[in-house]
C-alpha angles and dihedrals in degrees: 000000000000132000113288113232101175141006130194117203121198142057099271112051097197104040111010107036129096112228123212120189128184107255093025116139114243137171096045089309096304094112140023131209107267103177140000114199140175115227107207095192092060096023090229137127118235126198118205121196132200131208129209090273089059092247108152122206138169109262108171141005125195122195128216090261090076120078104248130181115200125204116193126212109254124194114202 
């Protein structure tokens, strides 16, 4: 699999989904999304965030029961 750049979680991509993009500011600007990864053993998506001190921590995990759209990072 490739590097995940963005995920959208929710049944309606345009109006009802939450969108998470690597580099996006979260937590009132105190953190940014550092990494989005797919864990094959649990079939879940995990979002890791980073603060200004470069401390990385797990922020969210979505299971396969949620509708998720994945956009991979593509270098041309």
